[in-house]
LUMGU-785525 format. One line per field, with one value per residue (C-alpha): x, y, z; residue number from 1; chain. Coordinates in steps of 0.2 Angstrom, whole numbers, plus 2048, in hexadecimal, padded with zeros to 3 digits. Layout:
u	(X, ...)
v	(Y, ...)
w	(Z, ...)
pos	(NUM, ...)
unit	(A, ...)
REM end
This chain:
u	(A93, A92, AA1, A95, A8F, AA0, A9E, A99, A8B, A88, A76, A72, A7E, A78, A66, A6B, A74, A65, A59, A65, A61, A4E, A49, A3F, A3E, A2F, A1F, A25, A25, A1D, A2E, A34, A23, A24, A36, A31, A22, A2D, A3B, A2E, A27, A38, A3E, A2E, A25, A13, A13, A06, A04, 9F7, 9EC, 9F8, A06, A0F, A17, A14, A1C, A1A, A26, A1F, A29, A36, A32, A32, A30, A1E, A1A, A25, A1F, A1D, A2A, A27, A36, A32, A3B, A36, A38, A3A, A49, A4C, A51, A5F, A6D, A7C, A79, A84, A7C, A71, A69, A56, A50, A40, A4A, A5D, A65, A70, A82, A8B, A9D, AA9, AB3, ABE, AB1, AA2, A97, A91, A88, A8F, A86, A76, A6E, A73, A62, A69, A5C, A52, A58, A64, A55, A4C, A5A, A5C, A49, A4D, A5B, A50, A43, A4E, A59, A55, A60, A5A, A4F, A42, A30, A23, A2A, A20, A29, A20, A29, A20, A1D, A22, A29, A33, A26, A19, A19, A0B, A0C, A0D, 9FE, 9F3, 9F9, 9E8, 9E4, 9E3, 9F0, 9FF, A00, A10, A14, A25, A2A, A3C, A3E, A4E, A4F, A5C, A6D, A79, A7F, A7F, A71, A5F, A53, A44, A3B, A3A, A33, A22, A21, A16, A17, A14, A10, A0E, A09, A04, 9FE, A02, A01, A13, A19, A22, A35, A3C, A42, A52, A56, A63, A62, A6E, A6C, A72, A78, A7C, A81, A8F, A87, A86, A73, A6E, A5F, A55, A52, A63, A6E, A63, A6E, A7E, A7D, A7E, A79, A68, A69, A58, A5D, A6D, A66, A5A, A68, A70, A60, A5A, A6A, A69, A58, A5E, A6F, A6E, A5B, A58, A47, A43, A3E, A3F, A45, A49, A50, A50, A45, A41, A39, A43, A54, A5D, A5E, A71, A6D, A63, A61, A5A, A57, A57, A55, A5E, A64, A72, A7E, A7C, A81, A93, A8E, A83, A91, A9C, A8F, A8E, AA0, A9F, A92, A9B, AA9, A9D, A95, AA6, AAB, A9B, A9B, AAD, AAF, A9D, A9C, AA9, AA9, A9C, A98, A8F, A8E, A84, A85, A7C, A6D, A5F, A53, A42, A33, A2A, A2F, A26, A1D, A27, A1B, A19, A2C, A2F, A22, A29, A3B, A36, A2C, A3B, A47, A3D, A38, A40, A4C, A56, A56, A49, A4B, A54, A4B, A4C, A4E, A5A, A64, A6F, A5F, A55, A43, A3D, A43, A3D, A45, A42, A43, A3C, A38, A32, A2D, A29, A1C, A10, A11, A1A, A1C, A25, A27, A2D, A2E, A2B, A31, A2F, A2D, A22, A11, A0E, A1E, A1B, A0A, A13, A1F, A12, A09, A19, A1D, A0A, A0A, A1A, A14, A02, A0A, A10, 9FF, A02, 9F7, 9FE, 9F8, 9FE, 9FE, A07, A07, A0D, A0F, A20, A25, A25, A34, A31, A41, A38, A36, A39, A40, A4B, A52, A55, A5D, A69, A6D, A71, A7B, A86, A89, A8D, A98, A9F, A98, A88, A7C, A75, A63, A5E, A50, A51, A4B, A48, A37, A35, A25, A25, A19, A0D, A0D, A0A, 9FB, 9F3, 9FB, 9FD, A02, A12, A23, A2F, A41, A4A, A5C, A67, A7A, A82, A7D, A83, A7C, A6C, A61, A70, A7D, A8A, A7F, A89, A88, A96, A9C, AA3, A92, A88, A8F, A8B, A7A, A76, A7D, A72, A62, A65, A68, A59, A4D, A53, A51, A40, A36, A26, A16)
v	(6E4, 6F4, 6F8, 6FE, 6EC, 6E8, 6F5, 6F1, 6EE, 6E3, 6E2, 6F4, 6F8, 6E9, 6EF, 701, 6FC, 6F2, 701, 70D, 701, 705, 717, 71F, 732, 73A, 738, 728, 71A, 70C, 703, 705, 700, 6F0, 6ED, 6EF, 6E4, 6D7, 6D8, 6D5, 6C6, 6C0, 6C0, 6BB, 6CA, 6D1, 6E0, 6EA, 6FC, 706, 713, 721, 717, 713, 701, 6FA, 6EA, 6DF, 6D4, 6CB, 6CA, 6BD, 6AF, 6B7, 6C9, 6C9, 6D4, 6E2, 6F3, 6F4, 6FE, 707, 70A, 717, 71F, 725, 71C, 72B, 735, 747, 745, 753, 750, 75A, 765, 758, 749, 73F, 735, 731, 72F, 726, 718, 718, 711, 71C, 71A, 719, 719, 71B, 72A, 727, 726, 72C, 723, 72F, 72F, 734, 743, 741, 741, 730, 72D, 729, 735, 72A, 71A, 716, 716, 70B, 6FF, 6FE, 6F9, 6EC, 6E6, 6E4, 6DB, 6CE, 6CB, 6BA, 6BB, 6CC, 6CA, 6D8, 6DB, 6DE, 6E9, 6F3, 6FC, 70C, 711, 720, 727, 738, 740, 74C, 755, 757, 748, 741, 730, 736, 742, 735, 727, 71E, 71E, 70E, 706, 706, 6FB, 701, 70B, 713, 71B, 71B, 727, 722, 733, 73C, 741, 744, 735, 737, 743, 73E, 749, 74C, 75A, 762, 771, 773, 777, 77F, 780, 791, 793, 7A4, 7A4, 7B0, 7AF, 7BD, 7C1, 7C1, 7D0, 7CF, 7D1, 7DF, 7D9, 7E2, 7DB, 7CD, 7C1, 7B9, 7A9, 7AD, 79E, 79D, 78B, 783, 788, 77B, 77B, 770, 76A, 779, 774, 76D, 779, 789, 791, 78E, 79D, 794, 79E, 79C, 79D, 7A6, 7B4, 7B7, 7B7, 7C4, 7D0, 7CE, 7CF, 7E0, 7E8, 7E1, 7E9, 7F9, 7FA, 7F1, 7F3, 7E1, 7D8, 7C7, 7B9, 7AA, 7A5, 793, 790, 782, 772, 76C, 776, 76E, 771, 781, 785, 783, 788, 795, 799, 7AA, 7B0, 7C3, 7CD, 7DE, 7E9, 7E2, 7EF, 7EC, 7D9, 7DC, 7E7, 7D8, 7CC, 7D8, 7DA, 7C7, 7C6, 7D4, 7CB, 7BB, 7C4, 7CB, 7BB, 7B2, 7C0, 7C0, 7AD, 7A9, 79B, 795, 793, 78D, 78A, 797, 798, 7A7, 7AA, 7B4, 7AE, 7B3, 7A7, 7A7, 7B6, 7B0, 7B7, 7BC, 7C3, 7C8, 7D8, 7E7, 7EA, 7D7, 7D5, 7E3, 7DD, 7CB, 7D0, 7DB, 7CD, 7C1, 7CE, 7D2, 7C0, 7BA, 7AC, 7A4, 7A4, 7AF, 7AB, 79F, 797, 7A4, 797, 78D, 79A, 78D, 786, 78D, 790, 798, 799, 79A, 793, 79C, 78B, 78C, 799, 796, 7A4, 7A0, 7A0, 7AB, 7A2, 7A6, 79C, 79D, 78F, 791, 785, 78E, 785, 789, 781, 78E, 78D, 7A1, 7A5, 798, 7A2, 7B3, 7AD, 7A7, 7B7, 7C1, 7B7, 7B7, 7CA, 7CC, 7C3, 7CA, 7DB, 7D4, 7CF, 7BC, 7AF, 7A7, 796, 78C, 779, 76A, 772, 767, 76C, 76B, 75D, 762, 75B, 74F, 74E, 741, 734, 722, 71C, 72C, 727, 715, 71B, 727, 718, 70C, 718, 71D, 70A, 706, 714, 71B, 72D, 737, 73A, 74B, 750, 75A, 764, 765, 773, 766, 75F, 74D, 742, 73F, 74E, 749, 736, 73D, 746, 735, 72B, 737, 729, 724, 727, 72F, 731, 733, 72D, 728, 728, 738, 73E, 74E, 75A, 750, 757, 75B, 752, 754, 747, 73B, 72E, 72D, 71A, 71A, 71E, 710, 701, 70A, 710, 6FE, 6F8, 705, 701, 6ED, 6F0, 6FC, 6EF, 6E2, 6EC, 6F4, 6F3, 6E9, 6F3)
w	(23A, 243, 24F, 25D, 25F, 267, 275, 287, 28D, 27E, 281, 27F, 270, 267, 269, 265, 256, 24F, 253, 248, 239, 23A, 234, 242, 23F, 248, 23E, 235, 242, 23A, 237, 249, 251, 247, 24C, 25E, 25D, 254, 260, 26F, 267, 264, 276, 27D, 285, 283, 278, 26F, 266, 26E, 266, 268, 25E, 26E, 270, 281, 287, 297, 29F, 2AF, 2BF, 2C1, 2CF, 2E0, 2DA, 2D7, 2E5, 2E0, 2DA, 2C7, 2BC, 2AC, 2A1, 295, 286, 275, 265, 259, 255, 24F, 23C, 23A, 22D, 226, 216, 20D, 213, 207, 215, 214, 226, 220, 217, 21C, 22B, 236, 234, 244, 249, 259, 25B, 26B, 279, 26F, 263, 255, 244, 233, 22D, 237, 249, 251, 259, 26A, 26F, 274, 26C, 27A, 286, 27B, 279, 28B, 28C, 280, 28A, 299, 290, 288, 298, 29F, 2AF, 2B5, 2C6, 2C5, 2CA, 2BD, 2AF, 2A1, 292, 28B, 27C, 275, 264, 25D, 26D, 263, 259, 267, 274, 26A, 271, 283, 280, 279, 285, 28A, 29C, 2A5, 299, 2A5, 2B5, 2BD, 2CC, 2C8, 2B7, 2B2, 2A4, 29A, 290, 29A, 293, 2A2, 2AB, 2BE, 2BE, 2C2, 2BA, 2C6, 2BC, 2AC, 2A2, 299, 287, 27A, 267, 260, 24D, 244, 232, 225, 213, 206, 1F4, 1ED, 1E3, 1D3, 1D3, 1CA, 1B9, 1BA, 1CC, 1CF, 1DE, 1EB, 1F6, 207, 211, 223, 22A, 234, 245, 253, 255, 263, 26F, 272, 284, 28A, 281, 280, 28E, 285, 27A, 26A, 25A, 253, 240, 23D, 249, 241, 22F, 234, 238, 227, 21E, 228, 222, 210, 20F, 216, 20E, 1FD, 1F8, 1FA, 1FA, 203, 1F7, 202, 213, 21A, 22B, 237, 236, 248, 256, 263, 25B, 25A, 247, 240, 22E, 225, 213, 20B, 1FA, 1F7, 1E8, 1E5, 1D8, 1CE, 1D3, 1E6, 1E4, 1E9, 1F8, 1FE, 1FD, 207, 214, 216, 218, 225, 22E, 22E, 237, 244, 248, 24A, 256, 25F, 261, 264, 270, 26C, 259, 24E, 23B, 237, 225, 21E, 20C, 1FE, 1ED, 1DC, 1D8, 1CC, 1CE, 1D4, 1CB, 1DC, 1EC, 1FD, 1FC, 204, 212, 217, 216, 221, 22E, 22E, 22F, 23F, 247, 245, 24B, 25B, 25E, 26F, 26C, 27A, 28D, 295, 2A7, 2B3, 2C1, 2CF, 2DC, 2D2, 2C8, 2BF, 2B6, 2A8, 2AB, 29C, 289, 277, 268, 258, 24F, 23D, 231, 21F, 214, 202, 1F4, 1FD, 20E, 21E, 22D, 23D, 249, 25C, 26A, 27B, 28B, 29D, 2AE, 2B4, 2AD, 2B0, 2A7, 298, 296, 296, 289, 27E, 27F, 27C, 26C, 266, 269, 25E, 250, 251, 24E, 23D, 238, 23B, 241, 251, 257, 266, 267, 26E, 280, 28F, 2A1, 2AA, 2B6, 2C8, 2D2, 2E0, 2EB, 2F6, 2E9, 2EF, 2DE, 2DF, 2EF, 2E9, 2DA, 2E4, 2F0, 2E2, 2D9, 2EA, 2ED, 2DB, 2D8, 2E7, 2E4, 2E5, 2D7, 2D4, 2D2, 2C3, 2BC, 2A9, 29D, 290, 28F, 295, 293, 2A5, 2A8, 29B, 2A2, 2B4, 2AE, 2A9, 2B7, 2C6, 2D2, 2C9, 2D2, 2C4, 2C1, 2B1, 2AD, 29F, 299, 293, 282, 27A, 26C, 269, 25B, 251, 246, 254, 25F, 268, 276, 284, 284, 296, 29D, 295, 2A0, 2B1, 2AB, 2A7, 2B8, 2C1, 2B7, 2BA, 2CD, 2D0, 2C7, 2D2, 2E1, 2DE, 2EF, 2F2, 2F1)
pos	(1, 2, 3, 4, 5, 6, 7, 8, 9, 10, 11, 12, 13, 14, 15, 16, 17, 18, 19, 20, 21, 22, 23, 24, 25, 26, 27, 28, 29, 30, 31, 32, 33, 34, 35, 36, 37, 38, 39, 40, 41, 42, 43, 44, 45, 46, 47, 48, 49, 50, 51, 52, 53, 54, 55, 56, 57, 58, 59, 60, 61, 62, 63, 64, 65, 66, 67, 68, 69, 70, 71, 72, 73, 74, 75, 76, 77, 78, 79, 80, 81, 82, 83, 84, 85, 86, 87, 88, 89, 90, 91, 92, 93, 94, 95, 96, 97, 98, 99, 100, 101, 102, 103, 104, 105, 106, 107, 108, 109, 110, 111, 112, 113, 114, 115, 116, 117, 118, 119, 120, 121, 122, 123, 124, 125, 126, 127, 128, 129, 130, 131, 132, 133, 134, 135, 136, 137, 138, 139, 140, 141, 142, 143, 144, 145, 146, 147, 148, 149, 150, 151, 152, 153, 154, 155, 156, 157, 158, 159, 160, 161, 162, 163, 164, 165, 166, 167, 168, 169, 170, 171, 172, 173, 174, 175, 176, 177, 178, 179, 180, 181, 182, 183, 184, 185, 186, 187, 188, 189, 190, 191, 192, 193, 194, 195, 196, 197, 198, 199, 200, 201, 202, 203, 204, 205, 206, 207, 208, 209, 210, 211, 212, 213, 214, 215, 216, 217, 218, 219, 220, 221, 222, 223, 224, 225, 226, 227, 228, 229, 230, 231, 232, 233, 234, 235, 236, 237, 238, 239, 240, 241, 242, 243, 244, 245, 246, 247, 248, 249, 250, 251, 252, 253, 254, 255, 256, 257, 258, 259, 260, 261, 262, 263, 264, 265, 266, 267, 268, 269, 270, 271, 272, 273, 274, 275, 276, 277, 278, 279, 280, 281, 282, 283, 284, 285, 286, 287, 288, 289, 290, 291, 292, 293, 294, 295, 296, 297, 298, 299, 300, 301, 302, 303, 304, 305, 306, 307, 308, 309, 310, 311, 312, 313, 314, 315, 316, 317, 318, 319, 320, 321, 322, 323, 324, 325, 326, 327, 328, 329, 330, 331, 332, 333, 334, 335, 336, 337, 338, 339, 340, 341, 342, 343, 344, 345, 346, 347, 348, 349, 350, 351, 352, 353, 354, 355, 356, 357, 358, 359, 360, 361, 362, 363, 364, 365, 366, 367, 368, 369, 370, 371, 372, 373, 374, 375, 376, 377, 378, 379, 380, 381, 382, 383, 384, 385, 386, 387, 388, 389, 390, 391, 392, 393, 394, 395, 396, 397, 398, 399, 400, 401, 402, 403, 404, 405, 406, 407, 408, 409, 410, 411, 412, 413, 414, 415, 416, 417, 418, 419, 420, 421, 422, 423, 424, 425, 426, 427, 428, 429, 430, 431, 432, 433, 434, 435, 436, 437, 438, 439, 440, 441, 442, 443, 444, 445, 446, 447, 448, 449, 450, 451, 452, 453, 454, 455, 456, 457, 458, 459, 460, 461, 462, 463, 464, 465, 466, 467, 468, 469, 470, 471, 472, 473, 474, 475, 476, 477, 478, 479, 480, 481, 482, 483, 484, 485)
unit	(A, A, A, A, A, A, A, A, A, A, A, A, A, A, A, A, A, A, A, A, A, A, A, A, A, A, A, A, A, A, A, A, A, A, A, A, A, A, A, A, A, A, A, A, A, A, A, A, A, A, A, A, A, A, A, A, A, A, A, A, A, A, A, A, A, A, A, A, A, A, A, A, A, A, A, A, A, A, A, A, A, A, A, A, A, A, A, A, A, A, A, A, A, A, A, A, A, A, A, A, A, A, A, A, A, A, A, A, A, A, A, A, A, A, A, A, A, A, A, A, A, A, A, A, A, A, A, A, A, A, A, A, A, A, A, A, A, A, A, A, A, A, A, A, A, A, A, A, A, A, A, A, A, A, A, A, A, A, A, A, A, A, A, A, A, A, A, A, A, A, A, A, A, A, A, A, A, A, A, A, A, A, A, A, A, A, A, A, A, A, A, A, A, A, A, A, A, A, A, A, A, A, A, A, A, A, A, A, A, A, A, A, A, A, A, A, A, A, A, A, A, A, A, A, A, A, A, A, A, A, A, A, A, A, A, A, A, A, A, A, A, A, A, A, A, A, A, A, A, A, A, A, A, A, A, A, A, A, A, A, A, A, A, A, A, A, A, A, A, A, A, A, A, A, A, A, A, A, A, A, A, A, A, A, A, A, A, A, A, A, A, A, A, A, A, A, A, A, A, A, A, A, A, A, A, A, A, A, A, A, A, A, A, A, A, A, A, A, A, A, A, A, A, A, A, A, A, A, A, A, A, A, A, A, A, A, A, A, A, A, A, A, A, A, A, A, A, A, A, A, A, A, A, A, A, A, A, A, A, A, A, A, A, A, A, A, A, A, A, A, A, A, A, A, A, A, A, A, A, A, A, A, A, A, A, A, A, A, A, A, A, A, A, A, A, A, A, A, A, A, A, A, A, A, A, A, A, A, A, A, A, A, A, A, A, A, A, A, A, A, A, A, A, A, A, A, A, A, A, A, A, A, A, A, A, A, A, A, A, A, A, A, A, A, A, A, A, A, A, A, A, A, A, A, A, A, A, A, A, A, A, A, A, A, A, A, A, A, A, A, A, A, A, A, A, A, A, A, A, A, A, A, A, A, A)
REM end
């Protein structure tokens, strides 16, 4: 039996533990969808899977509460499938292995899935609770949020009946999120005819790993290293100083995660191998100096490997490298009226160059639609100059804050009475599904909240145990005190 089952409140931790046993990486949700439908049948609430793959549950009001406004509890069922280089975990078949480390719940070698499994577990706790007094409650557990908010984007209109939306996908306890950034996926691609490798050349595999990575919305402002951007610096110098040629490049694997690993194969004259290794050692020292206090445990190595028969043509290689080098990455601008909050950023997330095909994938975010458009055009221009085809997809608008929200005022009052202190209002740079859902149900009164999580989208993801009980207490009290229509 997992040790997290012994934590309090037992109703949330027990359900989260059950959820960790069900594979649910984005794009592979059949098992978790069936798990949630089976759960609903077991606890006796109405449930169905809609045409977008979302799971909707409905629990009627308790006696005397029928006239209260309806509440929609919302979370997403999928998780980011990141694992350490050494892990043999298969996200499509294997359960997540959790453990307790002091005040934190963590996973061994993988993402924990508390983003947004904790929100789903809290919804399950509400649905099974026979003592809780509440008005009409619906659950909207969306599909594939992490890869493009597909469940929210394809949510049928007229499906939901509630008046209030409580999104349970926030990650700092004591802060109520009332707005978030919009986002856009940018993909640059190029097909090319490979060149033959010089038969007298050797090859090296250059590996960068050990970076923190992190959430490209919540942690983009922390100055963490991007593995693709760091690798570009080494590759440029290896080409000019060691006569190297690019054979392949693989860096990053999720648009919304700062890439923490990158691997490149270069061909070069045999007599330049030692110089290339020394260059890698020099760059390791440079990176450690530049990122002191931010990154620790940087691993940067160059080792001989089997020489590939093909490589990227020199002119294509140079154009690709120029574009990667020039591509904006990180914070572009803070919100002028709220200088502590990021307005616009981009994450150079994924680079795959191999076997005659190059693909670069970026997630651009902004709470300003005009700045999001400006950033998208900037990135498009950068890769167009390299002769690449640029496409944009998965766009979603930001969520405009409503400081006069009735549910926000109720949550703040309940928080003050329960805990004797004031909660904070927050606008997130991370994208939340609230903006998409509001586009279909504009009458909803919306706030996002949750317990404290750290480093989602990385193998360092963790959930802060002491925040779970107050989160549950606030959620219950708020549901009990929802006003009449």
